[in-house]
C-alpha positions, 0 to 999 in steps of 0.5 A: 103851844101847838097851833095852826094858822095861815100867815103871810111871811116875808124876808130878804134873801142873800141877793137883797130880794124880798120874798113873800110866801104863805106859811102855816104857823105850826107852834108858838111860844113867848120866845119863838115860833115854827112856820111851815113853808113850801120854800127854804128860808136862809138861816140868819135872815129876819122873817116877819109876819103880821097878825091883826094886833101885832107884827112878829119878826125874828131870826131864822135859826133852822130850816129843815125839809120834812116830807111836807115842806120846810119847817122854819124855826124863828127866834123872836126879836125883843119887840115880838114876844108872843102872848095870847092877848097879843095874838091868838092863832085860829087853832091853839092847843096847850099841851101842858093843859092837855097833859094835866087834864089826862092826869086828873082823869 
């Protein structure tokens, strides 16, 4: 699901320092998410953020820089499975539903 929502993310870097940054939630699924940040996040660290109803955490699986910032792929841990009921981002777009609606037109 493509989405857009601002979240406050935190992680501990390799030196043991807790880092915090505002991130843009770019997409989300039951198994993970992609965050856009202004700084790099090391691969393999656990990153966390909260929504009003649920805290999410998972391992950073990739961090790549693209023109406008760092895109960080997160694989959720077992407690962080996403659902619309647990958390609905401010803007949410289901591409499958959009594709189905264009086929019917």
